[in-house]
MDAnalysis code that builds the backbone (N, CA, C; Angstrom):
import MDAnalysis as mda
import numpy as np

u = mda.Universe.empty(180, n_residues=60, atom_resindex=np.repeat(np.arange(60), 3), trajectory=True)
u.add_TopologyAttr("name", ["N", "CA", "C"] * 60)
u.add_TopologyAttr("resid", np.arange(1, 61))
u.add_TopologyAttr("resname", ["UNK", "UNK", "UNK", "UNK", "UNK", "UNK", "UNK", "UNK", "UNK", "UNK", "UNK", "UNK", "UNK", "UNK", "UNK", "UNK", "UNK", "UNK", "UNK", "UNK", "UNK", "UNK", "UNK", "UNK", "UNK", "UNK", "UNK", "UNK", "UNK", "UNK", "UNK", "UNK", "UNK", "UNK", "UNK", "UNK", "UNK", "UNK", "UNK", "UNK", "UNK", "UNK", "UNK", "UNK", "UNK", "UNK", "UNK", "UNK", "UNK", "UNK", "UNK", "UNK", "UNK", "UNK", "UNK", "UNK", "UNK", "UNK", "UNK", "UNK"])
u.atoms.positions = np.array([
    [189.687, 130.118, 193.766],
    [190.376, 131.159, 194.496],
    [191.224, 131.945, 193.506],
    [191.204, 133.242, 193.642],
    [191.970, 134.109, 192.745],
    [193.084, 134.796, 193.541],
    [194.283, 134.766, 193.001],
    [195.423, 135.410, 193.649],
    [195.823, 136.644, 192.854],
    [196.003, 137.749, 193.546],
    [196.417, 138.998, 192.917],
    [197.622, 139.523, 193.686],
    [198.664, 139.876, 192.959],
    [199.867, 140.382, 193.627],
    [199.607, 141.767, 194.197],
    [200.208, 142.019, 195.334],
    [200.145, 143.332, 195.959],
    [201.030, 144.302, 195.179],
    [200.747, 145.587, 195.307],
    [201.540, 146.601, 194.611],
    [203.008, 146.536, 195.013],
    [203.301, 146.182, 196.262],
    [204.696, 146.101, 196.705],
    [205.449, 144.991, 195.960],
    [204.776, 143.890, 195.609],
    [205.392, 142.817, 194.824],
    [205.691, 143.323, 193.414],
    [204.695, 143.992, 192.811],
    [204.875, 144.539, 191.459],
    [206.001, 145.573, 191.420],
    [206.060, 146.427, 192.447],
    [207.119, 147.447, 192.528],
    [208.490, 146.802, 192.678],
    [208.582, 145.727, 193.481],
    [209.860, 145.050, 193.676],
    [210.358, 144.468, 192.355],
    [209.460, 143.835, 191.587],
    [209.838, 143.256, 190.291],
    [210.336, 144.356, 189.353],
    [209.615, 145.466, 189.307],
    [210.004, 146.586, 188.435],
    [211.377, 147.137, 188.836],
    [211.582, 147.345, 190.138],
    [212.876, 147.874, 190.617],
    [214.006, 146.865, 190.426],
    [213.710, 145.587, 190.578],
    [214.731, 144.550, 190.401],
    [215.236, 144.544, 188.957],
    [214.322, 144.653, 188.019],
    [214.720, 144.718, 186.604],
    [215.486, 145.998, 186.310],
    [215.076, 147.114, 186.938],
    [215.743, 148.397, 186.722],
    [217.177, 148.380, 187.238],
    [217.465, 147.525, 188.224],
    [218.812, 147.423, 188.779],
    [219.731, 146.590, 187.900],
    [219.197, 146.050, 186.798],
    [220.054, 145.359, 185.851],
    [219.892, 143.858, 185.770],
    [219.033, 143.272, 186.567],
    [218.836, 141.828, 186.504],
    [217.727, 141.548, 185.486],
    [218.125, 141.270, 184.270],
    [217.181, 141.063, 183.184],
    [217.425, 139.686, 182.578],
    [216.351, 138.946, 182.393],
    [216.426, 137.612, 181.807],
    [216.369, 137.698, 180.292],
    [217.021, 136.780, 179.620],
    [216.937, 136.682, 178.169],
    [215.809, 135.754, 177.734],
    [215.015, 135.295, 178.684],
    [213.897, 134.399, 178.380],
    [212.838, 135.155, 177.584],
    [212.190, 134.454, 176.693],
    [211.223, 135.110, 175.816],
    [209.793, 135.042, 176.331],
    [209.505, 134.179, 177.275],
    [208.134, 134.022, 177.748],
    [207.940, 134.561, 179.167],
    [208.873, 135.351, 179.676],
    [208.723, 135.962, 180.988],
    [208.998, 135.052, 182.159],
    [209.796, 134.024, 181.960],
    [210.039, 133.072, 183.050],
    [211.197, 133.465, 183.960],
    [211.291, 134.733, 184.308],
    [212.353, 135.191, 185.197],
    [211.963, 135.059, 186.670],
    [210.678, 135.108, 186.985],
    [210.241, 135.144, 188.375],
    [209.322, 133.982, 188.715],
    [209.429, 133.527, 189.967],
    [208.532, 132.527, 190.526],
    [207.676, 133.246, 191.571],
    [206.369, 133.082, 191.468],
    [205.445, 133.676, 192.427],
    [204.858, 132.564, 193.290],
    [204.802, 132.817, 194.604],
    [204.247, 131.836, 195.533],
    [203.209, 132.534, 196.417],
    [202.036, 131.947, 196.496],
    [200.959, 132.479, 197.324],
    [200.583, 131.429, 198.365],
    [200.592, 131.824, 199.633],
    [200.226, 130.903, 200.699],
    [199.108, 131.550, 201.514],
    [197.867, 131.129, 201.281],
    [196.770, 131.659, 202.084],
    [196.686, 130.919, 203.418],
    [196.531, 131.669, 204.491],
    [196.333, 131.075, 205.810],
    [195.033, 131.624, 206.372],
    [194.667, 131.202, 207.546],
    [193.421, 131.684, 208.142],
    [193.521, 133.126, 208.637],
    [194.732, 133.638, 208.833],
    [194.875, 135.004, 209.345],
    [195.546, 135.966, 208.369],
    [196.188, 135.458, 207.323],
    [196.863, 136.332, 206.363],
    [197.186, 135.573, 205.093],
    [197.674, 136.313, 204.105],
    [198.185, 135.694, 202.877],
    [199.649, 136.086, 202.730],
    [200.488, 135.115, 202.448],
    [201.915, 135.360, 202.254],
    [202.188, 135.301, 200.755],
    [202.785, 136.366, 200.229],
    [203.124, 136.432, 198.814],
    [204.634, 136.572, 198.686],
    [205.245, 135.705, 197.897],
    [206.691, 135.749, 197.679],
    [206.966, 135.736, 196.192],
    [207.926, 136.560, 195.780],
    [208.400, 136.541, 194.398],
    [209.906, 136.296, 194.463],
    [210.400, 135.402, 193.594],
    [211.825, 135.057, 193.581],
    [212.340, 135.151, 192.157],
    [213.502, 135.786, 191.986],
    [214.155, 135.895, 190.687],
    [214.934, 134.606, 190.429],
    [214.660, 133.952, 189.312],
    [215.354, 132.706, 188.985],
    [216.752, 132.956, 188.425],
    [217.061, 134.201, 188.066],
    [218.394, 134.511, 187.539],
    [219.430, 134.671, 188.650],
    [219.081, 135.465, 189.680],
    [220.066, 135.758, 190.724],
    [219.705, 135.195, 192.095],
    [218.455, 134.767, 192.293],
    [218.054, 134.179, 193.560],
    [217.483, 135.151, 194.573],
    [217.497, 136.464, 194.278],
    [216.898, 137.435, 195.195],
    [215.414, 137.164, 195.330],
    [214.879, 137.457, 196.520],
    [213.449, 137.260, 196.706],
    [212.885, 138.336, 197.637],
    [211.592, 138.517, 197.530],
    [210.868, 139.496, 198.335],
    [209.579, 138.850, 198.815],
    [209.235, 139.037, 200.094],
    [208.027, 138.470, 200.660],
    [207.171, 139.581, 201.250],
    [205.882, 139.507, 200.951],
    [204.889, 140.457, 201.467],
    [203.872, 139.684, 202.283],
    [203.550, 140.208, 203.477],
    [202.568, 139.584, 204.361],
    [201.329, 140.454, 204.394],
    [200.228, 139.963, 203.829],
    [198.975, 140.707, 203.758],
    [198.057, 140.239, 204.881],
    [197.872, 141.113, 205.886],
    [197.002, 140.715, 206.987],
    [195.737, 141.485, 207.045],
])
């Protein structure tokens, strides 16, 4: 199974960094991505490990 982030997830990450929440990590470990496939939709969540903000997208 292949998981691909929706454009809204990518946009949220870009805007979150633009607002000033930037990690000093060198390997990009600022965000946690979670994909939950169900029989009727896929739930995609991204969470910032620096400040705890998160965004969830429901793909139906």
